[in-house]
C-alpha positions as CSV (number, residue, x, y, z in Angstrom):
1,M,76.1,87.2,68.4
2,T,73.9,84.8,66.5
3,P,72.3,82.0,68.6
4,P,73.3,78.5,67.7
5,T,70.9,76.7,65.2
6,E,68.7,74.2,66.9
7,R,67.7,71.0,65.1
8,A,64.0,70.2,65.2
9,L,63.1,67.0,66.9
10,T,61.3,64.7,64.5
11,A,59.8,61.2,64.8
12,P,58.0,59.0,62.3
13,H,54.3,58.8,62.8
14,T,51.6,56.8,61.0
15,L,48.0,57.8,61.6
16,Q,45.9,54.7,61.7
17,Y,42.8,53.4,63.4
18,T,43.5,49.9,64.7
19,Y,39.9,49.2,65.7
20,K,36.7,48.2,63.9
21,R,33.3,49.8,64.6
22,S,30.3,47.6,64.8
23,L,27.7,49.0,62.4
24,G,24.4,48.3,64.1
25,K,21.0,48.2,62.5
26,V,20.9,51.6,60.7
27,L,24.5,51.7,59.3
28,G,24.4,48.0,58.6
29,A,21.3,48.5,56.4
30,F,23.0,51.5,54.7
31,F,26.1,49.5,53.8
32,T,24.1,46.4,52.8
33,G,22.1,48.7,50.5
34,L,25.3,50.0,48.9
35,R,26.4,46.4,48.3
36,D,23.1,45.9,46.5
37,R,23.5,49.2,44.6
38,K,20.9,51.0,46.5
39,I,21.2,54.2,48.6
40,L,19.3,54.2,51.8
41,G,18.5,57.0,54.2
42,V,16.6,57.0,57.5
43,R,13.3,58.8,58.1
44,R,12.9,61.2,61.0
45,R,9.6,61.6,62.9
46,D,9.0,64.9,61.0
47,G,9.3,63.0,57.7
48,R,12.7,64.3,56.6
49,V,15.2,61.8,55.3
50,L,18.8,61.8,56.5
51,V,21.5,60.5,54.1
52,P,23.8,59.2,55.2
53,P,21.6,57.7,57.9
54,K,22.1,58.3,61.5
55,E,21.1,56.1,64.4
56,Y,19.7,59.0,66.4
57,D,17.9,62.2,65.4
58,P,20.5,65.0,65.5
59,D,18.0,67.4,67.0
60,T,15.9,65.3,69.4
61,A,18.2,62.3,70.1
62,E,15.3,60.0,69.3
63,P,16.4,56.6,68.0
64,L,15.9,56.3,64.2
65,G,15.3,53.1,62.2
66,E,12.8,53.5,59.3
67,M,15.0,53.0,56.3
68,V,13.9,54.4,53.0
69,E,15.5,54.2,49.5
70,V,16.5,57.5,47.9
71,G,17.4,58.3,44.4
72,Q,20.8,57.6,42.8
73,G,20.9,61.0,41.4
74,G,20.8,64.4,43.0
75,V,22.0,68.0,43.0
76,V,25.4,69.4,43.9
77,R,24.9,71.9,46.8
78,S,28.6,72.9,47.1
79,Y,32.0,71.6,46.1
80,A,35.7,71.9,46.3
81,W,37.9,71.1,43.3
82,V,41.0,68.8,43.9
83,T,43.6,69.7,41.3
84,R,46.3,67.2,42.5
85,P,44.7,64.2,44.1
86,R,46.7,62.4,46.7
87,E,47.5,58.7,46.8
88,K,44.5,57.5,48.8
89,Q,41.9,59.8,47.4
90,P,39.0,58.2,45.4
91,L,40.2,59.3,41.9
92,A,43.7,59.6,40.5
93,H,42.9,62.5,38.3
94,P,41.4,66.0,39.2
95,F,37.9,65.8,40.7
96,A,35.6,67.5,43.1
97,Y,34.5,66.7,46.6
98,A,30.9,67.7,46.7
99,L,27.9,67.9,49.0
100,I,25.2,66.1,47.0
101,Q,21.6,66.2,47.9
102,L,20.1,63.0,46.5
103,D,16.6,62.9,45.2
104,G,14.3,62.0,48.2
105,A,16.9,63.1,50.8
106,D,16.8,66.2,53.0
107,T,20.5,66.3,53.8
108,P,23.5,66.2,51.5
109,L,26.0,63.3,51.2
110,L,29.7,64.1,50.8
111,H,31.3,62.2,47.9
112,A,33.6,62.6,44.9
113,V,32.3,63.9,41.5
114,D,34.2,63.0,38.3
115,A,33.2,66.0,36.2
116,G,36.1,65.7,33.7
117,S,37.3,69.2,34.3
118,E,36.8,72.1,36.8
119,S,35.0,74.1,34.1
120,K,32.3,71.5,33.9
121,M,31.7,71.5,37.7
122,R,29.1,73.8,39.2
123,T,26.7,74.2,42.1
124,G,23.2,73.1,41.1
125,M,24.3,70.6,38.6
126,R,22.7,67.2,38.5
127,V,24.8,64.1,39.1
128,R,24.3,60.4,39.4
129,A,26.1,57.6,41.1
130,R,28.7,55.6,39.3
131,W,29.0,52.2,41.0
132,A,32.2,50.2,41.5
133,A,32.6,47.1,39.3
134,Q,32.3,45.0,42.5
135,T,30.3,46.1,45.5
136,V,31.2,44.8,49.0
137,G,29.2,47.0,51.4
138,A,31.4,50.0,51.7
139,I,31.1,53.7,50.9
140,T,33.5,53.0,48.0
141,D,30.8,50.9,46.4
142,I,29.8,54.3,44.9
143,A,33.0,54.8,42.9
144,C,32.0,58.5,42.5
145,F,29.3,60.6,41.1
146,E,29.3,61.9,37.5
147,P,27.3,64.6,35.7
148,A,23.8,63.3,34.8
149,P,22.8,63.6,31.1
150,E,20.8,66.8,30.4
151,K,17.1,66.2,29.8
152,S,15.9,67.4,26.5
């Protein structure tokens, strides 16, 4: 005898965060820098620079606060290609999410790279920031990164 088919219980659900986080000194400086088309990191006691900046050293838990400007270009350390972007992703056409180590930074920043096609994307390639037309102090002020021109 075949057991009766059970209907799955379903319910609508919207994932959302109904709160706002205060930024504080370090992240406030980072986002103000983005508004001004600058990328800032924070220097650790050992001299290494974290981008994006953190309020506390991830190894020692020491408070951090010495902000330093890093380059707007860098190197792709790894990436994942997005063939079919979803509605709220940063680009409406295929792109890569990449870990980009900016010049002057010791840690990579996760952001989108608009390489044009998957065949043009590679680990080790140089990229540069493409800024949004209007900047407001958000991570989306960097619209994406794009391949940097080859030096001759």
